[in-house]
C-alpha positions as CSV (number, residue, x, y, z in Angstrom):
1,X,0.2,0.1,0.1
2,X,1.6,3.4,-1.0
3,X,0.0,6.4,0.8
4,X,0.9,9.9,-0.1
5,X,2.2,12.3,2.7
6,X,1.5,16.1,2.6
7,X,3.1,16.9,5.8
8,X,6.3,14.5,6.1
9,X,7.6,15.8,9.1
10,X,4.2,15.3,10.8
11,X,3.8,12.2,9.3
12,X,7.4,10.9,10.6
13,X,6.6,11.9,14.0
14,X,3.2,10.4,14.1
15,X,4.8,7.0,12.8
16,X,7.8,6.6,15.0
17,X,5.3,7.8,18.1
18,X,2.8,4.7,17.1
19,X,5.8,2.6,16.5
20,X,7.6,3.3,19.9
21,X,5.0,1.8,21.7
22,X,6.2,-2.0,20.3
23,X,8.9,-3.3,21.9
24,X,11.2,-3.6,18.7
25,X,11.6,-0.2,16.6
26,X,13.9,0.3,14.0
27,X,13.9,3.8,12.7
28,X,16.6,5.2,10.3
29,X,16.1,8.3,8.8
30,X,18.3,10.3,6.4
31,X,17.3,13.6,7.1
32,X,17.3,14.9,3.6
33,X,20.9,14.2,2.9
34,X,21.5,13.8,-1.0
35,X,23.1,10.6,-1.2
36,X,23.4,8.3,-4.6
37,X,23.8,4.8,-2.4
38,X,20.8,5.8,0.0
39,X,17.8,4.0,-1.1
40,X,14.7,5.7,1.0
41,X,14.3,8.5,2.6
42,X,13.6,6.7,5.9
43,X,12.8,3.3,7.3
44,X,10.6,2.2,9.9
45,X,10.7,-1.2,11.0
46,X,7.8,-2.0,13.7
47,X,6.9,-5.4,15.8
48,X,9.0,-8.6,15.3
49,X,8.3,-12.2,13.8
50,X,11.3,-13.7,14.5
51,X,14.8,-12.4,16.7
52,X,18.3,-13.3,17.1
53,X,20.7,-12.4,20.2
54,X,23.7,-13.6,19.9
55,X,27.4,-13.1,21.6
56,X,31.0,-13.3,19.8
57,X,32.1,-16.4,19.3
58,X,30.1,-17.7,16.4
59,X,27.6,-14.4,16.3
60,X,28.4,-14.5,12.5
61,X,27.5,-17.9,11.9
62,X,24.2,-17.4,13.6
63,X,23.7,-14.5,11.7
64,X,24.1,-16.5,8.7
65,X,21.7,-19.2,9.5
66,X,18.5,-16.8,10.8
67,X,19.5,-14.9,7.5
68,X,18.7,-18.0,5.7
69,X,15.1,-18.7,7.9
70,X,14.3,-14.9,7.1
71,X,15.1,-13.7,3.5
72,X,12.9,-10.6,3.6
73,X,13.7,-7.4,5.7
74,X,15.3,-7.8,8.7
75,X,17.0,-4.7,10.9
76,X,19.7,-4.9,13.9
77,X,23.1,-3.9,15.0
78,X,26.6,-5.5,15.4
79,X,28.2,-4.4,18.3
80,X,32.3,-3.5,18.6
81,X,33.0,-6.6,20.6
82,X,32.5,-8.9,17.5
83,X,36.0,-8.1,17.1
84,X,36.7,-10.8,19.9
85,X,35.2,-13.1,17.1
86,X,36.8,-11.6,13.9
87,X,40.4,-11.3,15.6
88,X,41.6,-13.3,18.5
89,X,40.7,-10.3,20.9
90,X,38.9,-10.0,24.2
91,X,36.9,-7.2,26.4
92,X,37.5,-6.8,30.3
93,X,36.5,-3.5,30.5
94,X,33.7,-2.3,32.6
95,X,29.9,-2.7,30.9
96,X,26.9,-0.7,32.4
97,X,24.5,-1.6,29.5
98,X,24.5,-5.2,29.1
99,X,23.7,-5.5,25.8
100,X,24.1,-8.3,23.3
101,X,27.0,-8.4,20.7
102,X,24.2,-8.6,18.2
103,X,20.8,-8.3,17.8
104,X,18.3,-8.3,14.8
105,X,14.9,-9.0,14.0
106,X,12.3,-9.4,11.3
107,X,9.9,-6.8,11.6
108,X,6.2,-7.3,11.4
109,X,5.3,-3.9,9.7
110,X,8.0,-2.0,7.6
111,X,6.9,1.6,6.2
112,X,9.4,3.0,3.5
113,X,9.6,7.0,2.7
114,X,10.5,7.9,-0.5
115,X,10.0,11.5,-1.5
116,X,6.3,12.8,-0.3
117,X,5.4,9.1,-1.0
118,X,5.0,6.0,1.9
119,X,4.5,2.5,1.5
120,X,3.3,0.3,3.9
121,X,4.6,-3.5,3.6
122,X,2.2,-5.4,6.1
123,X,-0.8,-8.0,6.3
124,X,-3.0,-4.7,7.8
125,X,-1.7,-1.8,5.7
126,X,-4.8,-0.2,6.1
127,X,-5.1,-0.6,9.8
128,X,-1.5,0.8,10.2
129,X,-2.4,3.5,8.5
130,X,-4.9,4.4,10.4
131,X,-3.1,3.9,13.8
132,X,-0.5,6.5,12.6
133,X,-3.1,9.1,11.0
134,X,-4.9,8.4,15.0
135,X,-1.9,9.6,16.5
136,X,-1.8,13.1,18.6
137,X,0.9,15.3,17.7
138,X,3.8,14.8,19.8
139,X,4.6,17.1,22.7
140,X,8.3,16.9,24.1
141,X,8.2,16.5,27.6
142,X,10.3,18.7,30.0
143,X,13.9,18.8,29.3
144,X,16.1,16.2,31.4
145,X,18.6,17.7,33.6
146,X,21.8,15.1,33.6
147,X,25.2,15.8,34.0
148,X,27.0,12.9,32.2
149,X,30.1,11.9,34.0
150,X,33.7,11.2,32.2
151,X,35.7,8.2,32.7
152,X,38.4,10.3,32.4
153,X,39.4,13.9,34.0
154,X,41.1,16.0,31.3
155,X,44.2,15.2,32.5
156,X,44.1,11.6,32.5
157,X,42.9,11.6,29.2
158,X,46.1,14.0,27.9
159,X,48.3,11.2,30.0
160,X,46.4,8.7,28.3
161,X,47.1,10.2,25.1
162,X,51.0,10.8,25.9
163,X,51.6,7.1,26.7
164,X,49.7,5.9,23.5
165,X,51.9,8.4,21.1
166,X,54.7,6.8,23.0
167,X,53.5,3.5,21.1
168,X,53.3,5.4,18.0
169,X,57.1,6.7,18.2
170,X,57.8,3.1,18.8
171,X,56.4,1.7,15.4
172,X,53.5,-0.4,17.1
173,X,50.9,1.4,15.8
174,X,50.8,4.6,13.2
175,X,47.2,5.8,14.2
176,X,44.7,4.8,16.6
177,X,40.9,5.4,17.6
178,X,40.8,6.5,21.5
179,X,37.4,6.7,22.9
180,X,36.2,8.1,26.4
181,X,32.5,7.3,27.5
182,X,30.6,10.0,29.4
183,X,27.9,8.5,31.4
184,X,25.3,8.5,33.9
185,X,23.5,6.0,36.6
186,X,20.1,5.4,37.8
187,X,18.3,8.0,35.7
188,X,14.7,8.4,33.3
189,X,14.6,10.0,30.4
190,X,12.0,9.6,28.1
191,X,13.8,7.6,24.9
192,X,11.6,9.4,22.5
193,X,11.3,12.7,23.3
194,X,15.2,12.9,23.7
195,X,15.8,11.3,20.4
196,X,13.3,13.7,18.5
197,X,15.1,16.8,20.4
198,X,18.4,14.8,19.5
199,X,17.5,14.5,15.7
200,X,16.1,18.0,15.7
201,X,19.3,20.1,17.1
202,X,21.8,17.3,14.9
203,X,19.7,16.1,11.9
204,X,22.6,13.6,9.9
205,X,22.4,10.7,7.6
206,X,22.2,7.9,9.6
207,X,19.8,9.2,12.9
208,X,18.7,6.0,14.3
209,X,15.8,5.1,16.8
210,X,16.3,1.7,17.4
211,X,14.7,-0.3,20.5
212,X,14.0,-3.7,21.8
213,X,12.4,-4.0,24.8
214,X,13.7,-1.6,27.5
215,X,16.7,-1.1,25.5
216,X,17.8,2.0,23.2
217,X,20.3,3.6,20.5
218,X,19.6,7.3,20.0
219,X,21.9,8.0,17.0
220,X,22.7,11.1,15.3
221,X,25.3,9.5,13.0
222,X,26.9,11.3,9.9
223,X,29.0,8.3,9.2
224,X,28.2,4.9,6.6
225,X,30.2,1.6,7.5
226,X,29.7,-0.5,4.6
227,X,26.3,-0.5,2.0
228,X,25.6,-3.1,-0.7
229,X,23.8,-1.9,-3.9
230,X,23.9,-5.2,-6.2
231,X,27.4,-6.2,-6.5
232,X,28.8,-3.1,-5.2
233,X,30.3,-3.0,-1.3
234,X,30.3,0.6,-0.6
235,X,32.7,2.5,2.6
236,X,32.4,5.9,3.5
237,X,35.0,6.4,6.5
238,X,34.7,10.0,8.3
239,X,38.3,11.1,9.5
240,X,38.7,14.8,9.9
241,X,36.5,17.3,12.0
242,X,35.8,21.2,12.3
243,X,33.7,23.0,14.1
244,X,31.1,24.9,12.4
245,X,30.4,28.6,12.5
246,X,27.9,31.0,12.2
247,X,29.3,33.5,10.5
248,X,29.8,32.3,6.8
249,X,33.2,33.4,5.9
250,X,34.7,32.1,8.7
251,X,32.7,28.8,8.2
252,X,34.5,28.5,4.7
253,X,37.6,29.4,6.0
254,X,37.4,26.5,8.4
255,X,36.1,24.3,5.9
256,X,39.3,24.9,3.8
257,X,41.8,24.4,6.7
258,X,40.0,21.6,7.2
259,X,40.4,20.3,3.3
260,X,44.2,21.3,3.7
261,X,45.4,20.4,7.1
262,X,48.3,17.8,7.1
263,X,47.4,15.4,10.0
264,X,43.3,15.5,8.9
265,X,44.5,14.6,5.6
266,X,47.1,12.1,7.3
267,X,44.7,10.3,9.5
268,X,42.1,10.2,6.3
269,X,44.2,8.5,3.9
270,X,45.8,6.2,6.2
271,X,41.8,4.9,7.4
272,X,41.4,4.6,3.6
273,X,44.3,2.4,2.9
274,X,43.4,0.3,5.7
275,X,39.4,0.3,4.2
276,X,41.0,-0.5,1.0
277,X,42.6,-3.5,2.4
278,X,40.0,-4.9,4.3
279,X,37.4,-5.0,1.2
280,X,40.3,-6.3,-0.6
281,X,39.4,-9.7,1.4
282,X,36.0,-9.8,-0.6
283,X,36.8,-7.7,-3.6
284,X,36.4,-9.5,-6.8
285,X,40.3,-8.8,-8.5
286,X,41.2,-5.3,-9.5
287,X,38.3,-3.4,-8.4
288,X,38.6,-1.5,-5.3
289,X,39.1,1.8,-6.0
290,X,38.5,5.2,-4.4
291,X,35.6,6.9,-5.5
292,X,36.3,10.4,-3.5
293,X,39.2,11.4,-1.3
294,X,39.0,13.8,1.3
295,X,35.6,14.7,0.2
296,X,34.4,17.9,3.0
297,X,31.1,17.2,3.7
298,X,28.4,19.6,6.1
299,X,26.3,18.8,9.0
300,X,24.7,21.0,11.8
301,X,27.4,21.1,14.1
302,X,30.8,20.2,11.8
303,X,32.5,19.7,8.7
304,X,33.8,16.2,8.3
305,X,35.9,14.5,6.0
306,X,34.7,11.8,4.3
307,X,36.1,9.3,1.8
308,X,34.3,6.9,-0.5
309,X,35.6,3.3,-1.0
310,X,34.1,0.7,-3.2
311,X,34.9,-2.7,-5.0
312,X,32.7,-5.3,-6.7
313,X,32.3,-8.6,-4.1
314,X,33.0,-12.0,-5.0
315,X,30.4,-14.2,-6.3
316,X,31.1,-17.1,-3.8
317,X,30.8,-14.6,-0.5
318,X,27.6,-13.9,1.7
319,X,26.6,-10.3,2.0
320,X,27.1,-11.3,5.7
321,X,30.9,-12.5,4.7
322,X,31.6,-9.2,3.4
323,X,30.8,-7.3,6.6
324,X,32.5,-9.9,8.4
325,X,35.8,-9.0,6.8
326,X,35.4,-5.4,7.2
327,X,34.3,-5.4,11.2
328,X,34.9,-3.4,12.9
329,X,35.2,-0.2,10.8
330,X,38.5,1.0,10.0
331,X,37.6,4.7,11.4
332,X,36.8,3.4,14.6
333,X,40.0,1.2,15.0
334,X,43.4,2.3,14.0
335,X,46.2,0.7,11.8
336,X,47.5,-1.6,12.1
337,X,44.1,-2.8,12.8
338,X,45.1,-5.5,15.3
339,X,47.4,-3.5,17.4
340,X,45.1,-0.5,17.5
341,X,42.4,-2.8,19.0
342,X,44.4,-4.3,21.2
343,X,45.9,-1.3,22.9
344,X,42.6,0.5,23.1
345,X,41.5,-2.2,25.6
346,X,44.5,-1.1,27.5
347,X,44.1,2.7,27.6
348,X,40.0,2.6,27.4
349,X,38.1,2.5,30.5
350,X,34.9,1.2,29.6
351,X,33.6,-1.3,27.4
352,X,32.2,0.2,23.7
353,X,29.7,-2.2,23.1
354,X,27.4,-0.8,20.2
355,X,29.1,2.2,20.3
356,X,31.6,2.0,17.2
357,X,29.8,-1.0,16.0
358,X,26.9,-0.3,13.3
359,X,23.3,-0.6,13.0
360,X,21.3,-0.9,9.7
361,X,19.0,-3.7,7.6
362,X,19.1,-6.2,5.0
363,X,16.7,-6.0,2.1
364,X,15.2,-8.6,0.4
365,X,17.3,-8.4,-2.5
366,X,20.1,-8.8,-0.3
367,X,21.1,-5.5,-0.3
368,X,22.2,-3.8,3.5
369,X,23.3,-0.4,4.3
370,X,24.6,-0.1,7.8
371,X,25.9,3.0,9.7
372,X,28.6,3.5,12.4
373,X,27.3,4.3,15.9
374,X,29.1,7.6,17.0
375,X,27.2,10.4,18.3
376,X,25.1,7.9,19.9
377,X,23.3,7.7,23.3
378,X,22.5,4.5,24.4
379,X,20.3,3.5,27.2
380,X,18.9,0.5,29.3
381,X,15.7,1.5,30.8
382,X,15.6,-1.6,33.4
383,X,19.4,-0.3,35.0
384,X,18.9,3.3,34.4
385,X,22.1,3.5,33.0
386,X,23.0,6.1,30.0
387,X,26.1,5.8,27.8
388,X,27.9,8.3,25.2
389,X,31.1,7.5,24.0
390,X,33.5,9.9,22.1
391,X,36.4,9.4,20.2
392,X,39.0,10.6,18.1
393,X,42.3,9.8,16.2
394,X,45.4,10.2,17.9
395,X,48.6,10.4,15.3
396,X,52.3,11.0,16.2
397,X,51.3,14.8,15.8
398,X,48.2,15.2,17.4
399,X,48.1,18.1,20.2
400,X,46.4,15.8,23.0
401,X,44.5,19.4,24.5
402,X,42.8,19.5,21.1
403,X,41.9,15.9,20.8
404,X,39.9,16.3,24.1
405,X,38.3,19.5,22.8
406,X,37.3,17.6,19.9
407,X,35.7,14.9,21.6
408,X,33.8,17.3,23.8
409,X,32.6,19.0,20.3
410,X,31.4,15.4,19.1
411,X,29.4,15.4,22.6
412,X,27.9,19.0,21.6
413,X,24.2,17.9,20.7
414,X,23.9,15.2,23.0
415,X,25.1,17.3,26.2
416,X,22.6,20.0,24.8
417,X,19.8,17.8,24.3
418,X,20.2,16.6,28.2
419,X,20.4,19.7,29.6
420,X,24.2,18.3,30.9
């Protein structure tokens, strides 16, 4: 069933409000960003016919079997600590969220919005539309006032960066993504209200509201991890961040400085090389190429340097194997990849979990699209634990104070929404 939507924003809000009454929801919104590889403007998956929850060890194989039994639409997430299945690694850091390493569900209802048309895929499409149409407009409750605490003081963070740079000097690694967690305990938020505010403050092309029972991923990610379109794989790593300015001339100057900044260019090209290497594991020989290098893309809060790397998928590999071959994404690990992941387990103070993992979907034609879980708030309503991670790339030339400030810049939208 396809319906004409006159007030798109109102329809999306009402649809999400209705969907959030279910125990399983995946809302993916491109927020109007023009992207040649995005199949739709918004996808809303509601309810569950089947689910899979898995831990690192056999998770990708379990997902492959689940996919065989459920060849239609699937929505879900891959946690960062699936690295422990892909490589001989472990995770011993503190985890306040207790989310699984992998979770997917096959939706009962699906809404796909393109332009001003909404396609409702359901056994009861008219009922679904009626339920959405009957929703009263969302009114956000009182803004929460939650002060997120950090696992690091500023000086502790600077000391850790200095120690990491000694590893770079020794040649253990070239670049790494060092992350810190901001958190709050025993708190209550209205996840739907927080997400709608976050999406208003920081609309990004891979925004996410994901719910399973009392667990939530509220995301404003600008980054694509990996997509499949036919036989083509697309990865778009981000490395390079600059703050937006209200003054147009100053904003343009900052944009040009980012485009020509030696450290940012160095970070980006190292990760592009890593991604190219990851894609080679799944690619037909000679098909890995960089479509765009050092592209500058502007978002509400920041300018980002984004590169696009593509290849043709080998005929003998499944979509899930292609994901496993590139996971975790290079922009959130470093180079060499395994050494960087090992070191970050030593220096970081909390388990990343879903953060720097991926949320996305598989379509019936076996195409898929997954984001990178950054700029995202994670919430376990059962134990009241709220978590937000931020990271930045550490290189030999990195300035620890500036990297700390970059983490705060990335946290700005979330902090604004939480009133902290």
